[in-house]
GUTIKOL-7432 format. One record per residue (C-alpha): residue in one letter; x, y, z. Coordinates in nm, 3 decimals, always signed. Layout:
 code       u       v       w
    a       X       Y       Z
...
//
This chain:
 code       u       v       w
    m  +4.779 +10.756 +15.062
    t  +4.429 +10.798 +14.939
    k  +4.604 +10.863 +14.596
    a  +4.756 +10.516 +14.581
    p  +4.451 +10.376 +14.353
    e  +4.461 +10.669 +14.129
    q  +4.837 +10.649 +14.082
    i  +4.809 +10.279 +14.012
    a  +4.515 +10.350 +13.768
    q  +4.730 +10.628 +13.603
    l  +5.041 +10.385 +13.569
    n  +4.803 +10.131 +13.420
    r  +4.684 +10.381 +13.170
    s  +5.035 +10.494 +13.090
    a  +5.144 +10.143 +13.034
    i  +4.842 +10.066 +12.800
    e  +4.929 +10.379 +12.599
    s  +5.275 +10.274 +12.564
    a  +5.192  +9.918 +12.440
    l  +4.959 +10.067 +12.199
    a  +5.218 +10.300 +12.055
    l  +5.472 +10.015 +12.039
    a  +5.211  +9.804 +11.850
    k  +5.135 +10.082 +11.612
    v  +5.505 +10.137 +11.536
    s  +5.536  +9.728 +11.486
    m  +5.227  +9.734 +11.251
    d  +5.341 +10.059 +11.062
    s  +5.690  +9.890 +11.003
    l  +5.525  +9.573 +10.904
    e  +5.298  +9.726 +10.657
    k  +5.595  +9.929 +10.494
    l  +5.801  +9.609 +10.463
    a  +5.502  +9.429 +10.306
    r  +5.464  +9.723 +10.065
    l  +5.831  +9.712  +9.984
    q  +5.830  +9.338  +9.928
    m  +5.534  +9.358  +9.681
    e  +5.674  +9.655  +9.502
    t  +6.037  +9.470  +9.471
    t  +5.857  +9.138  +9.353
    r  +5.667  +9.345  +9.093
    e  +5.992  +9.508  +8.981
    v  +6.176  +9.184  +8.952
    l  +5.905  +9.023  +8.760
    d  +5.884  +9.308  +8.520
    d  +6.247  +9.317  +8.459
    s  +6.264  +8.954  +8.413
    l  +6.008  +8.969  +8.136
    a  +6.188  +9.263  +7.969
    q  +6.523  +9.055  +8.003
    t  +6.341  +8.753  +7.849
    r  +6.231  +8.956  +7.555
    s  +6.559  +9.101  +7.498
    l  +6.749  +8.758  +7.522
    a  +6.495  +8.639  +7.250
    e  +6.613  +8.932  +7.031
    a  +7.001  +8.888  +7.062
    k  +7.167  +8.836  +6.757
    d  +7.516  +8.745  +6.869
    p  +7.735  +8.614  +7.158
    q  +7.872  +8.973  +7.240
    q  +7.518  +9.106  +7.259
    l  +7.425  +8.817  +7.486
    a  +7.738  +8.864  +7.713
    a  +7.647  +9.244  +7.734
    m  +7.294  +9.164  +7.848
    r  +7.418  +8.935  +8.089
    t  +7.660  +9.188  +8.237
    n  +7.368  +9.459  +8.237
    s  +7.146  +9.205  +8.388
    l  +7.381  +9.115  +8.673
    e  +7.475  +9.509  +8.739
    h  +7.083  +9.580  +8.744
    g  +7.023  +9.287  +8.982
    l  +7.292  +9.389  +9.222
    e  +7.159  +9.754  +9.225
    q  +6.812  +9.627  +9.303
    m  +6.947  +9.399  +9.582
    g  +7.124  +9.699  +9.717
    a  +6.827  +9.918  +9.722
    y  +6.610  +9.669  +9.848
    s  +6.850  +9.603 +10.144
    r  +6.890  +9.970 +10.208
    a  +6.521 +10.019 +10.218
    v  +6.466  +9.728 +10.451
    y  +6.738  +9.861 +10.672
    d  +6.580 +10.215 +10.662
    v  +6.240 +10.082 +10.781
    a  +6.403  +9.885 +11.053
    a  +6.627 +10.176 +11.155
    k  +6.316 +10.399 +11.169
    a  +6.121 +10.156 +11.374
    q  +6.403 +10.112 +11.614
    s  +6.427 +10.505 +11.652
    e  +6.060 +10.527 +11.718
    i  +6.047 +10.238 +11.978
    g  +6.355 +10.397 +12.139
    k  +6.175 +10.724 +12.171
    i  +5.873 +10.563 +12.312
    v  +6.080 +10.370 +12.567
    e  +6.269 +10.675 +12.669
    s  +5.965 +10.881 +12.711
    r  +5.796 +10.596 +12.917
    y  +6.115 +10.563 +13.136
    a  +6.116 +10.914 +13.202
    e  +5.744 +10.925 +13.290
    f  +5.800 +10.626 +13.509
    n  +6.102 +10.821 +13.704
    r  +5.891 +11.116 +13.760
    e  +5.601 +10.912 +13.899
    l  +5.843 +10.709 +14.117
    a  +6.022 +11.010 +14.242
    q  +5.672 +11.161 +14.341
    l  +5.587 +10.857 +14.516
    v  +5.907 +10.853 +14.703
    d  +5.850 +11.214 +14.805
    e  +5.505 +11.139 +14.933
    a  +5.632 +10.831 +15.134
    a  +5.891 +11.052 +15.279
    k  +5.637 +11.318 +15.402
    a  +5.434 +11.031 +15.539
    a  +5.735 +10.843 +15.693
    p  +5.770 +10.836 +16.072
    a  +6.035 +11.072 +16.241
    g  +6.405 +10.947 +16.198
    a  +6.325 +10.783 +15.857
    e  +6.493 +11.077 +15.675
    p  +6.843 +10.894 +15.637
    a  +6.662 +10.581 +15.473
    m  +6.468 +10.812 +15.227
    a  +6.793 +10.990 +15.147
    v  +6.955 +10.669 +15.057
    v  +6.644 +10.574 +14.835
    k  +6.675 +10.892 +14.662
    q  +7.053 +10.861 +14.607
    s  +7.003 +10.523 +14.475
    m  +6.739 +10.650 +14.218
    a  +6.971 +10.941 +14.119
    a  +7.268 +10.695 +14.068
    t  +7.062 +10.462 +13.859
    n  +6.926 +10.749 +13.642
    q  +7.273 +10.850 +13.563
    m  +7.391 +10.493 +13.491
    v  +7.075 +10.455 +13.244
    e  +7.158 +10.796 +13.084
    a  +7.521 +10.700 +13.032
    l  +7.416 +10.356 +12.891
    t  +7.159 +10.510 +12.669
    k  +7.419 +10.767 +12.537
    v  +7.664 +10.497 +12.453
    a  +7.384 +10.282 +12.290
    k  +7.289 +10.564 +12.080
    q  +7.655 +10.637 +11.979
    v  +7.704 +10.250 +11.889
    a  +7.385 +10.246 +11.682
    e  +7.484 +10.559 +11.495
    a  +7.839 +10.417 +11.409
    a  +7.666 +10.094 +11.323
    d  +7.433 +10.264 +11.091
    a  +7.712 +10.457 +10.913
    n  +7.922 +10.135 +10.882
    v  +7.623  +9.953 +10.731
    k  +7.540 +10.213 +10.476
    a  +7.923 +10.245 +10.382
    a  +7.958  +9.880 +10.358
    a  +7.644  +9.851 +10.137
    n  +7.758 +10.130  +9.914
    q  +8.106  +9.980  +9.888
    a  +7.983  +9.628  +9.811
    a  +7.742  +9.772  +9.531
    a  +8.031  +9.973  +9.387
    k  +8.266  +9.690  +9.401
    a  +8.004  +9.463  +9.235
    k  +7.934  +9.687  +8.961
    g  +8.314  +9.732  +8.901
    e  +8.358  +9.368  +8.887
    a  +8.085  +9.300  +8.643
    k  +8.235  +9.561  +8.417
    k  +8.574  +9.385  +8.435
    r  +8.460  +9.053  +8.313
    p  +8.608  +8.964  +7.976
    q  +8.360  +8.995  +7.681
    p  +8.364  +8.709  +7.435
    e  +8.513  +8.789  +7.111
    k  +8.336  +8.798  +6.788
    p  +8.378  +8.489  +6.571
//
């Protein structure tokens, strides 16, 4: 049992490393989102200026209606692209965090199994059945966590596919609706 302080120190180091890795993923994602927001704001401002100039040059109502339709389509495309980019950043962050948590959980299980084995070796005679129950409980818990993790990944993948399909469908529908709007007739 002289290894206990060393093991506790190692557990603390591992926990700190995991916390720092999670903080880095969070900061990287925040930086990506801030950059995306700035780029999107700049694009929207540039587009607004260009559209304002175009409106000033419009010569008839049909041209104004066409500009409005084009502006609407472009705005919807920009919103869709921005939404997909935000979703991609969030999905990547979630994936990276999931990997860190899974890795930490696996390491924790190895260390816990090692501690149980050491405790079993140091246990008094007759403690074998109790140690067997502890080991069986750990194995059952690990199987349950693995099954839940697998289901969670499947749900996340299905949700990811559904969100992307819905976003694409909404963008296509909005674009189609913009084209169906009746254009004003020439006077």
